[in-house]
MARGUBA-539606 format. One record per residue (C-alpha): residue number from 1; x, y, z. Coordinates in steps of 0.05 Angstrom, whole numbers. Each point is the difference from the previous one (the first is absolute). Layout:
BEGIN
NODE_resi_px_py_pz
NODE_NUM_X_Y_Z
...
***
This chain:
BEGIN
NODE_resi_px_py_pz
NODE_1_0_0_0
NODE_2_23_70_-16
NODE_3_-28_50_50
NODE_4_-9_72_-22
NODE_5_13_65_37
NODE_6_-38_6_66
NODE_7_-41_57_-28
NODE_8_-38_-52_-40
NODE_9_-16_-42_60
NODE_10_17_-74_1
NODE_11_-7_-9_-75
NODE_12_48_-49_-33
NODE_13_13_-28_-69
NODE_14_16_-72_-16
NODE_15_63_-20_-37
NODE_16_-40_-13_-64
NODE_17_-36_67_4
NODE_18_68_34_8
NODE_19_29_-39_-60
NODE_20_-59_19_-43
NODE_21_3_73_21
NODE_22_75_3_-12
NODE_23_-10_-20_-72
NODE_24_-62_44_-7
NODE_25_39_61_23
NODE_26_52_-16_-53
NODE_27_-54_4_-53
NODE_28_-15_-73_-13
NODE_29_-70_-22_-19
NODE_30_-37_-55_38
NODE_31_15_-47_-58
NODE_32_74_15_3
NODE_33_2_-7_76
NODE_34_-36_-67_-6
NODE_35_53_-25_-48
NODE_36_57_25_45
NODE_37_-29_-31_64
NODE_38_-27_-62_-35
NODE_39_-71_11_25
NODE_40_-65_17_-35
NODE_41_-20_70_-21
NODE_42_-62_-5_44
NODE_43_44_-17_60
NODE_44_42_62_-13
NODE_45_-62_43_-6
NODE_46_-26_-31_66
NODE_47_64_17_36
NODE_48_-1_72_-24
NODE_49_-74_7_17
NODE_50_13_-29_69
NODE_51_55_51_12
NODE_52_-46_56_-23
NODE_53_-54_-22_48
NODE_54_48_-6_59
NODE_55_24_71_-13
NODE_56_-69_28_-17
NODE_57_19_19_-71
NODE_58_-47_3_-60
NODE_59_53_7_-54
NODE_60_70_-27_-10
NODE_61_28_70_1
NODE_62_-27_10_70
NODE_63_33_-64_21
NODE_64_68_23_-26
NODE_65_-9_68_33
NODE_66_-17_-31_68
NODE_67_59_-47_-5
NODE_68_46_58_-15
NODE_69_-28_41_58
NODE_70_9_-59_48
NODE_71_73_-6_-19
NODE_72_-11_-70_-27
NODE_73_43_-15_-60
NODE_74_12_-73_-19
NODE_75_72_-18_-14
NODE_76_3_5_-75
NODE_77_70_-31_-3
NODE_78_-30_-69_15
NODE_79_-34_-35_-58
***
């Protein structure tokens, strides 16, 4: 589990949610992320939607914005 800044309460993201968001932030589509992680496109979409719900976001842009504000940046050097 990856816990976010205390301003957001006890919200956390799972490892798969973080992996999907990492690639999403880099501009990859759900189809591309699915190929990279060897999971289905619908699973990728579910992970991203789950992260949006946990952080009370309606759009992916809001999700990226909240992650930036919380100081949460996945380690992009690991792939």
